[in-house]
C-alpha positions as CSV (number, residue, x, y, z in Angstrom):
1,M,48.6,26.0,-24.9
2,R,47.0,22.8,-26.1
3,K,46.0,22.1,-22.5
4,L,44.4,25.5,-22.1
5,S,42.5,25.0,-25.4
6,S,41.3,21.7,-24.3
7,I,40.0,23.2,-21.0
8,I,38.2,25.9,-22.9
9,L,36.6,23.5,-25.3
10,M,35.5,21.3,-22.5
11,A,33.9,24.3,-20.7
12,V,32.1,25.3,-23.8
13,F,30.8,21.7,-24.3
14,C,29.6,21.5,-20.7
15,L,27.7,24.8,-21.1
16,G,26.2,23.6,-24.3
17,V,25.0,20.4,-22.6
18,A,23.8,22.2,-19.4
19,M,21.8,24.9,-21.1
20,P,19.1,22.6,-22.6
21,C,18.8,21.0,-19.1
22,A,18.2,24.3,-17.5
23,R,15.6,25.2,-20.1
24,A,13.9,21.9,-19.4
25,E,13.9,22.4,-15.7
26,S,12.2,25.9,-16.1
27,A,9.7,24.8,-18.6
28,P,6.1,25.4,-17.6
29,V,4.0,22.6,-16.2
30,R,1.0,22.1,-18.5
31,I,-2.1,21.1,-16.5
32,V,-5.5,20.2,-17.9
33,L,-8.5,20.0,-15.7
34,P,-12.0,18.7,-16.5
35,Y,-14.7,21.3,-16.3
36,I,-16.3,21.0,-12.9
37,P,-18.8,23.6,-11.7
38,L,-17.4,25.6,-8.8
39,M,-14.1,23.7,-8.9
40,A,-12.7,24.3,-12.4
41,E,-14.8,26.6,-14.5
42,G,-12.0,28.2,-16.5
43,P,-8.2,28.7,-16.5
44,T,-8.6,31.3,-13.8
45,E,-11.9,30.3,-12.1
46,G,-12.7,27.7,-9.5
47,F,-11.5,26.4,-6.1
48,F,-9.1,23.8,-7.7
49,I,-7.7,26.5,-10.0
50,E,-7.0,28.7,-6.9
51,M,-5.3,25.8,-5.3
52,Y,-2.9,25.4,-8.3
53,Q,-2.3,29.1,-8.3
54,E,-1.2,29.0,-4.7
55,I,1.0,26.0,-5.4
56,A,2.7,27.9,-8.2
57,I,3.4,30.8,-5.8
58,R,4.9,28.5,-3.2
59,T,7.0,26.4,-5.5
60,G,8.0,29.0,-8.0
61,Q,6.8,26.8,-10.8
62,D,5.0,28.2,-13.9
63,F,1.7,26.5,-14.5
64,V,-0.2,26.7,-17.8
65,M,-3.8,25.6,-17.1
66,D,-6.6,24.6,-19.4
67,V,-10.1,23.5,-18.6
68,L,-11.8,21.1,-21.1
69,P,-14.8,18.8,-21.1
70,V,-14.0,15.8,-19.0
71,R,-13.5,13.2,-21.8
72,R,-11.3,15.6,-23.9
73,A,-9.3,16.5,-20.8
74,V,-8.5,12.8,-20.1
75,Q,-7.7,12.1,-23.7
76,A,-5.4,15.1,-24.0
77,F,-3.5,14.0,-20.9
78,V,-3.3,10.3,-22.1
79,S,-2.0,11.5,-25.5
80,G,0.8,13.4,-23.8
81,E,-0.4,16.9,-24.6
82,Y,-0.2,17.8,-20.9
83,D,2.1,17.1,-18.0
84,A,-0.7,16.6,-15.5
85,L,-4.5,15.9,-15.3
86,G,-5.5,18.2,-12.5
87,A,-8.4,16.3,-11.0
88,F,-9.2,12.6,-11.0
89,P,-11.3,10.5,-8.6
90,S,-9.6,7.8,-6.6
91,L,-12.1,5.0,-7.2
92,S,-12.1,5.1,-11.0
93,K,-9.8,3.1,-13.3
94,L,-6.6,5.1,-13.8
95,P,-4.8,5.7,-17.0
96,V,-1.0,5.0,-17.0
97,S,0.2,7.8,-14.8
98,L,1.6,8.8,-11.4
99,A,-1.1,9.7,-8.9
100,S,-0.4,12.5,-6.4
101,A,-1.4,12.6,-2.8
102,P,-5.2,13.5,-2.5
103,Y,-6.2,17.1,-2.0
104,Y,-10.1,16.9,-1.9
105,R,-12.7,14.5,-0.6
106,R,-15.6,14.1,-3.1
107,D,-19.1,13.0,-2.0
108,N,-21.3,11.6,-4.7
109,M,-24.8,12.6,-3.7
110,I,-28.3,11.7,-4.9
111,F,-30.3,14.7,-6.2
112,Y,-34.0,14.3,-6.7
113,K,-37.1,16.4,-7.2
114,S,-38.6,17.7,-3.9
115,D,-42.2,16.8,-4.9
116,R,-41.7,13.1,-5.3
117,P,-44.7,11.0,-4.4
118,S,-44.7,10.2,-0.7
119,A,-45.4,6.5,-1.6
120,N,-42.1,6.3,-3.4
121,P,-39.6,8.4,-1.4
122,I,-35.8,8.4,-1.7
123,T,-34.4,8.0,1.8
124,H,-31.4,5.7,1.1
125,P,-29.2,4.8,-1.9
126,D,-31.0,1.4,-2.0
127,D,-34.2,3.3,-3.0
128,L,-32.7,3.9,-6.4
129,A,-33.6,0.4,-7.4
130,G,-35.9,0.4,-10.4
131,L,-35.5,4.1,-11.0
132,H,-34.3,6.2,-14.0
133,V,-31.1,7.8,-12.6
134,G,-28.8,10.2,-14.5
135,L,-25.0,10.3,-14.6
136,S,-22.9,12.9,-16.3
137,A,-19.7,12.5,-18.3
138,Y,-17.5,12.3,-15.1
139,H,-15.9,9.2,-13.8
140,Y,-18.0,7.3,-11.2
141,P,-16.9,4.5,-8.9
142,S,-18.0,0.9,-9.7
143,V,-20.1,0.8,-6.6
144,I,-22.4,3.1,-8.5
145,T,-22.0,2.1,-12.2
146,N,-22.1,-1.7,-11.5
147,R,-25.6,-1.6,-10.0
148,Q,-27.8,-3.7,-12.2
149,D,-31.0,-2.7,-10.5
150,V,-30.8,0.9,-11.6
151,N,-31.6,2.3,-15.1
152,F,-28.7,4.7,-15.7
153,E,-28.7,7.3,-18.4
154,R,-25.5,9.3,-19.3
155,V,-25.8,12.9,-20.2
156,P,-23.2,15.5,-21.1
157,S,-23.2,17.6,-17.9
158,D,-24.4,18.2,-14.4
159,Q,-26.5,21.1,-15.6
160,S,-28.3,18.7,-18.0
161,L,-28.9,16.4,-15.1
162,L,-30.5,19.1,-12.9
163,N,-32.6,20.4,-15.8
164,M,-33.9,16.9,-16.6
165,L,-34.8,16.4,-12.9
166,A,-36.7,19.7,-12.9
167,Y,-38.7,18.6,-16.0
168,D,-39.4,15.1,-14.6
169,R,-37.2,13.4,-17.2
170,L,-35.2,11.6,-14.5
171,D,-36.1,10.2,-11.1
172,A,-32.8,11.1,-9.6
173,A,-29.2,12.1,-10.5
174,I,-25.8,11.5,-8.9
175,I,-23.7,14.6,-8.6
176,E,-20.7,15.8,-6.5
177,R,-22.1,17.5,-3.4
178,F,-20.8,21.0,-3.5
179,S,-20.5,21.6,-7.2
180,G,-24.1,20.2,-7.4
181,F,-25.3,22.7,-4.7
182,H,-23.5,25.5,-6.6
183,L,-25.1,24.6,-9.9
184,R,-28.5,24.1,-8.4
185,D,-28.4,27.6,-6.9
186,Q,-27.2,29.1,-10.2
187,L,-30.1,27.5,-12.0
188,G,-32.7,28.7,-9.5
189,L,-33.7,25.2,-8.6
190,S,-33.0,25.2,-4.8
191,D,-36.8,25.0,-4.0
192,V,-37.4,22.3,-6.7
193,I,-34.5,19.8,-6.2
194,D,-33.5,18.2,-2.9
195,V,-30.5,16.1,-1.9
196,L,-30.3,12.9,0.1
197,D,-28.0,13.6,3.1
198,V,-26.3,10.2,2.7
199,A,-23.5,9.9,0.2
200,V,-23.8,7.0,-2.3
201,A,-20.0,6.9,-2.5
202,T,-17.1,9.0,-1.2
203,E,-13.7,9.1,-2.8
204,N,-10.6,11.2,-2.9
205,V,-9.5,13.5,-5.7
206,F,-5.9,13.7,-6.8
207,T,-3.7,14.9,-9.7
208,L,-2.2,12.5,-12.3
209,F,1.3,13.2,-13.6
210,Q,2.9,11.6,-16.6
211,A,4.8,8.4,-15.8
212,N,8.3,9.7,-16.5
213,R,11.2,11.4,-14.7
214,T,9.6,14.9,-15.0
215,G,6.4,13.5,-13.6
216,I,8.2,12.0,-10.6
217,D,9.7,15.4,-9.9
218,N,6.5,17.3,-10.4
219,R,4.6,14.9,-8.2
220,A,7.1,15.3,-5.4
221,V,6.9,19.1,-5.5
222,F,3.1,19.0,-5.7
223,N,2.7,16.5,-2.8
224,Q,4.9,18.7,-0.5
225,A,3.0,21.8,-1.4
226,V,-0.4,20.2,-0.8
227,Y,0.8,18.8,2.5
228,D,2.1,22.2,3.7
229,M,-1.2,23.8,2.6
230,L,-3.2,21.2,4.6
231,C,-1.0,21.8,7.6
232,D,-1.1,25.6,7.6
233,G,-4.9,25.7,6.9
234,T,-4.7,27.1,3.4
235,L,-6.6,24.2,1.9
236,A,-9.5,24.6,4.3
237,T,-9.5,28.4,3.6
238,L,-9.5,27.9,-0.2
239,F,-12.3,25.2,-0.1
240,G,-14.3,27.0,2.6
241,R,-14.7,24.0,4.8
242,Q,-12.9,21.2,6.7
243,D,-15.0,18.2,5.7
244,V,-13.7,18.0,2.2
245,L,-10.0,17.8,3.3
246,P,-8.0,14.6,2.8
247,E,-6.7,12.5,5.7
248,L,-3.3,13.7,6.9
249,S,-1.8,10.2,6.9
250,L,-2.5,9.8,3.2
251,L,-0.4,12.9,2.4
252,E,2.4,11.9,4.8
253,R,2.9,8.3,3.7
254,D,4.9,9.2,0.6
255,L,6.8,12.1,2.1
256,P,10.5,11.7,3.2
257,A,10.7,11.8,7.0
258,E,12.6,15.1,7.0
259,S,9.7,16.8,5.2
260,K,7.1,15.9,7.8
261,R,6.0,18.6,10.1
262,T,5.3,18.5,13.8
263,D,2.9,21.4,13.7
264,C,0.4,19.9,11.3
265,A,-3.2,19.8,12.5
266,G,-4.4,18.0,9.4
267,S,-7.9,16.7,9.0
268,E,-10.2,14.1,10.6
269,P,-9.3,10.4,9.8
270,N,-11.3,8.6,7.2
271,S,-11.1,5.3,5.4
272,I,-11.0,6.6,1.8
273,Q,-8.0,5.7,-0.3
């Protein structure tokens, strides 16, 4: 009888220990993204948001997503309010975190007014020397921000940059290619503002997870899902083009051998890390 009672007590104890673990495993993954025109405009709007929604469907995870101004988004992640920072460029200084495999290739482009004087054209990134150039609140690589020959001005948003260009308050601005195109069209400035067809810097975009056991697990699930979406063409369909996709080898390098596919077309090789 005592033996039976001991077995019952042990079973109850084990259940009591296991239940919190089960709840933790099924807890929603809290993701914060910086506001990015076209990419993350709200909790249900944007190409990056659609990507996360697809990952949630594939993995069975429950994602709770918020979109905040870029500095608030980073601060909220660093303070531990969120499990993941949903978009961060690879050439910027990282907060303490676990970086995922990349899922998007970001081109930092030079936007300028179409009616610039012919005596002072912008035909190459070197032509920014001596000019008044706008940057928004996003993170930019040091190859841009360390230029001592350029007079940079920080403004709150890409929209502010385009409006300042239109009113001749800037000589040029550096904005991500496709979100910049989208915003320029929205503002009705397509005939007023042009874009240099040479990127001043190109970098990958990835997700940052908290540096803990849960972050390790979430990153592994995320990496596998993004890899599968690259292989089966879903990423290209979501983003609407091939040239923004990350290099296949960058996604495969952290995957276990048994998770790699033989039917993966991937994307064109590039040297971005």
